[in-house]
N, C-alpha and C positions, 0 to 999 in steps of 0.2 A: 307590435310594431306600429309606429305612428308616422305621419307625414313629415314632421320635423327631423326624424332620424334618417329620412331618405331625400335629402335636398337635391340630389343629382337626378332624380326621377321627375318626369312631367307630372303635374297634379292628377291627370286622369289615370296614369299608370300606377301612381302611388295609391290611389283610391282602389284600383283593381287588385293590387296586392293585399290591401287591408281586407277587401271582401273575400279573397281566397283564403285568408287566415281564419275566417269565422267557421265555427263548427258545423253550420248547416250548409256550407258552400257546396259540398259534394252532391247533396240531394238537390239543391237549387240548380246546379249545373246540369243534372240529369233532366230536370223539368224544362229548362230553357232549350235543351237539345230536342226534347220531344215537341216543343213549340216551334221548332225550326229557327230559333234565334229571333223570335218576334221582337219588334221594336217597341210595341205597346202591349205587352202581355197583361192578361186579366188575372188578378189574384182572387181566389175564392175560399170561403170558409164553408164547411158543411160535411155531408156524408152521403154515401151511396150504398144501397143494399141490392143484391141480386138474389132472387128467390125462384124456386121451381114454380112454374105456372100452374101445375096441377096439385102438388102436395103442399106448397107453401114452405118447403124446406129451404133454409138459408144456405145459399151456395157460396156467396162471397160478400164481404163487407169492407168498406173503406171509410175512413174518417180523417179529416185534416188534423184532428187532435193528435194523431200519431205521427204527423210529419215533423221533422226537425225544423222546418221553416215555419210551421204553423198554418200554412195555406197551400193551396194547389194552384199551379200555373197553367193557363190555357191560352192559346194563340188568339189574337184579336180578330183575325179573319178578314181584315180590311183589304179590299182589292186594289186600292190606290197606292202606287209606289211612293207618292209624296207623303203618305202616312205610315206605311210599313213595307219596306222592301221585301222582307221575308215572306209575309203572307201574300203580297202581290205576286210574287214569283210562283207560289202554289196555285193561285187563281189563274195565272197565265197558262201554266201547264194543264190545268183542268180544262180551260177553254180550248186549248189546242187539241186535246184528246176528244172533246165533244165534237169539234168541227171535223177532225180527220177521220173519226169513226163513221161519220155520215158521208164521207167521200170515198174511203177505201175499205170500209167494213171493220169489224172488230167490236168488242164490248157489246155483243148481242146483235150487231148489224151484220148481215151476210156480206161476204166479199164481192158478190155479184153486183152490189150497188155501184161499184166503180164503172159499170157499163151503162148506167142510167144517164139520161140527159141532165147535165149539171151546168149551171151558169153562175159566174161571179158577177154580181150586180152592184153598181155604185150609184147612189142617188144623192144629189146635192141640193142645197137651198138656192133660191133665186138671188139675184143681186138686189141689195137694198141701198146701194151707194158704192161709188168707186173707192177701192182701197189700194194701198201700196202692196205690190207683189213682186216676187222674184221670177223673172221670165228668162227662158232659155230657148235656143234654137240650134239643133244639132250640137248640143253640148256647149254652145257659146252663150255667155250671159248677155242679156239685152237690157236696155233702159226700161224702167218701170212702166210708165204711161206716157210715151212721147206723143205729142200732138203738133201737127204742122202749123195750125192757125193760132196756137197759144191762147186758147179760149179762157175766159173767166166765168166762174159760177155766179149765181145771183147774189152771193155774199161778197163778190169782188176778189175771190181767191182763185189762183190758177187751177184749172182742171187737169193739169198734166204733172208728170214727174219724170225727169230725165235721168235720175240716179240709177245706178246699177247696184241693187241691194245685195248684201251678203246674206247667207243663211241665218246668221245670228243677229241680223239688224232688228232692233226693237220696233222699228217703224213698220215692219211687215204686218199686214192685217189691219193697220190703222186707217181710218178714212182719210182721203185726200182733203175733204172738207167735212168736218164733223157736223156742221149745221145743215148740210145737204143730206146727210145720212138719215134714212127712215128707221129710227130706232124702235118706234112703236110696232111697225110691221115685222121687224126682225125678231123682237121678243115674242110676238104672237105666233110667228112661224115656228120658232123653237118649241113653244108651248103646245102646238098642234101637230108636231112632226109625227108623233106616234099614231095619231088619227089618220094622217095621210098614208102612213104605211099600212094601217088596217084596211083602208079603202082600196089600196093597191092590191092587197091579197084577195079582196073580194072581186075586184075588177078582172083579174087574170082568168078565173074560171068562166066569167061571162064572155070574155073575148074568145076563149077557146071554143065554147059551145057555139058561138055565132059563126066562127070560121069553119067549124066542122059540120054545122047544120044539125046538131044533136041537142037533146034536152039536158038539163043539169043532172037529172037522175041517171041518164045514160053515161054522162061523164064520170059520175061517182062510181059507176060500175066498171069503168075502164082505167081510170087514173086517179092519182092523188098528188097534190102539190105539197111538197115539204120544203122547209127553209130553216136557216139559222142566220141571225143578223146581229151586228153590233153597230154602235154609233161612234163617231169620231168628231172631235171638235176641231174646226179649222181655226186658223189664227185670227180670223175676223170675228170669232165668237159664235159662228153658226155651226150646227151639227150637220153631218151627212152620214148616210147609211152605207155599210158594206154588208152584203148578204150572199150566202150560198143558197141558190134555189134549185130544187131537184124535182123531176117528175118520176113517180113510182107507179107500180100497179095499184089496184083499188085498195089493197090492204096495207100498203106501205112498201118499205124496202125489201120485204121478203118475196115480193112478186115483181116480175119484169113489167116495164111500161108497155103500152100498146105500140103498134108499128108506126103510127103517125107521130109519136113523140120523139122529137130530135132536139139537139141542142140549139140548132138554128131556129127552129119553130118556137122554142121556149124563149129565146133571146128576143125574137121579133115581137112576141106577145108582151113581154115585160116592158119593152121600149114603148109600145103603144099604150099600155096601161099607165105608164109614168106620165105620158103627155095628157091623158084624159082626166085623171083624178084631180079633185080639188076639194077644199074645205072652205065654206063661207062662214065668216064670223062677223059680228057687229063692228062697223068701222069705228075706230077710236075717236073720230071727229065728233061723234054724237049726233050726226045729221040723219040718222035712221037708215043709212045705206049699209051695204055689206062689203066686206073686204075679202076677195078671193085669194086663198093661199094654195099655191101649186108647187110642184117640184121644179128645180132649176133646169136649165137647158143642158147642163153637163151630165147627161145620163150615159153610163158606160156598161156594156155587157160583154163578157168574155167567156167563151166556152172553157170549161175546166177539163184538162187532160190528165192522164196518169203520169206522163213523162214530160219533162220540160222541152224536149226537142220537138214535140208535136206542136201544131198550130194551136195557140191558146196559152193558158197559164196552168202550171203544174199544180196538182192538188195539194201537195205538201207546202208549196209556197203560199197558197191561199190560206191554209190553216195557220201558218206562221204569221202571215200578215194580219189576219183577224185577231189572233191571240195577242199580238203586240199591243192592241188597243184595250186589252182587258184591264190593264193596270193604269190607264190614263183617264183623265176626267177634264172638266172645264178649266182646271188650273193651267192646262197647256195652252189655253188661249188668252192667258194674262189675268185670270180671275183667281179666286181663292177656293180651297177644297173643303170649307166648312160653312154651314148655314150662317146667314147674317140676321141677327135677331131684331136690330133696331136701325132705323134710317140714320140715326146719329153716328153709326159706325162707318157709314159708307165713305165719308170724307177722309177718314184716316186709314183706309185700306191701302195696302201696298199692291196696287193693281195698275194696269194701264188706263189711260184716260178713256179709251174706247170701252173697256170693260166696265169702268165706273159709270159711264152714261147708260150702258145696258142695264146695270144693276139699279140705277135710279129709275129707269123706265119701268122695270119690274115693280118697284114699290109704287110708282105713280099709277100704273094700270091696275094694280091690286085694289085700289080704292074705288074703282069703277064697278058698279053692280053687275054689269054684263060679263065681267071677267072674274067674278068672285070665285067660281068653281075651279079656276085654274090654279089657285093657291100660289100666285106669283111671288109673294113675299117669301114663302117657304123655299121656293126654288130660284130665288134671285142669284144665289152664288153659282147656280148652274145656268144662268142667263136665260131663265124661263123654261128650260127643259126639265120636266118632272118625270120622265119615263125611266125604264130600266136601261142599263148599259147594253144588255144582251137579251135576246129572246129567240125562241125556236118553236117550231110546230111540234105537235105531240109525237109524231112518228119519225122525226128527222134522225135522232140517234139517242145515245145515252144521256141522262140528265146529270147536272152538277151534283145533285143530292145523292145519286147512285155512286158517283165517283168518290164522293166524300165518305159514304158509308163503307165502300170497299176499302178505302185507306184506313178507316177506323177499325174495321174488322182485322185487317192485316196487322195493325199496331197492337191490337189486343192479343192476337195469336202470338206475336213476337214476345209480348210481355209474359204470357203464360209459359212459353218455352224457356225464357230467361229465368223464371222462378221454378222450373222443373215440373210444371203442372201438365197434365194431359190435355190434348186439344178438346175444345168444347164439342159436346155431342150435338150434331146438327138436328137430330130428331127431338131433342129435348127443348120444350118451350120454357123460356125464362121471362121473368118480369124484373125490370130494373126501376128502383125507386130512389130518387135523389132529392135532397134539400140543400140548396146552395144559397150563399149570401155573398154579395159583392163586397170585396175587401180592399179594392184599389186597382189601379192600372198603371202601366208604365214601368220603367226600370228604376231601381233604387240606386243609392250612392255606390259607386264602384262596379256596377253591373253592366254598364254599356260596353266596356272593353270586351268582356267575356261573351256577351251576346253577339257582338260583331265578329268575333273569332268563329263562333258557331255558324253564323250566316255565311262567312267566307268559305268554310270547309264544305258546307252543303252545296253552295253554288258551284264550287270546283267539281264536286262529285257529280252534280247534275249535268255539268258541261261534258264531263268524260262519258257519262252514260249516253248522253245525246249523240256524241260523235260515234260511239260504238254502235248504237241502234241505227244511225243513218248509214254506217258502213255495211252493216248486215243487210239492210234493205236494198242497198245498191247491188250487193252480191246476189241476192235473190232475184232482183230484176234482170241482172245480166245472165 
């Protein structure tokens, strides 16, 4: 069946019909379902052998030579929704379970952890210049930046904006005067944000020991600080941090915290630490002075409660809020989601003017010897930020690797059951040896339609499971 024989069908549907008529379609469809409907699936050539770790006996063998397709499909695993919605949704779910298990227990964390002091901390960047913003008061939208005296900046432009911006206004986050905006300090702040976070985590124990009048050794014998944090890009291109911070006993969530550990005490210490920490870097002016980088003034701490009706924010709402940013990146602030190799590419990028200047600044600062270690060219598409999206302390909760391994084990067990094979013996040590070769990525002609159908069904099933789980949790709580 060819496209000219189906003039009444849209081209993409005709291509999908042609793909479904191919002899390898059934096996390909099974693979794309296993990959969750990935938009950028990886195609591999190779083989895998599983042998007994003690005797060397061959237990299982697999080769793509025996596949009707001639290759194996695996999911790309990209966390960004702009790159692959299917894999991003899996990453979002994993992040949610990582966060919620550290708040309510489960997946190796005791349920008693919900009684430990827990604070939802938000840290922002300082101002590097006035930007357009959407402002509200009691639900009523307000003008952006009204000024009674109608001042002008040093470049002769108004320092005010009396517009009432809508949520989708592309002007939001853009400087009122781009020439007044301190782009160099903004890029350097993004590049050193993770160091600011590290110093904050070191400052908190110091402040606790100072307030209690005990040594650091005594503090380690009484309590442990645990956290999980993510970063979010604001529309102005600056990142800010959302973190769950928890106080446990000396060995982690398995032990209760000391009597002096309360949510109010933890929140007060975090706010003080955020005001005190700073990182000094060489000033880009080259005059030999240093530029102090600090957190912004908009620091927020909220106690985390089990139920929403209590004072504070509910634990499940915190987990959902943090997981929401698992699939987002710098592209939400008007930049791109891929590295920029050459400066000649910057002028043709489909980005906002503000993002373009931040990218140019990354390239300009990268040529200065004092900033060479920051690798600003490599992270120009991230507007200078080169850290991980998420991070957690060792004893906060389960890891993403453990969640992925559990999912892989479950899929392997389901595959054995489908083939009528017995479950794997847990006491038997096995060794898996594989040789794989990259054969391509992405969806081929006629495959996009079927992959989208798979994604839609998975998303619907996930939404139904989520509603059922939430309903069961509400019943247990009542």
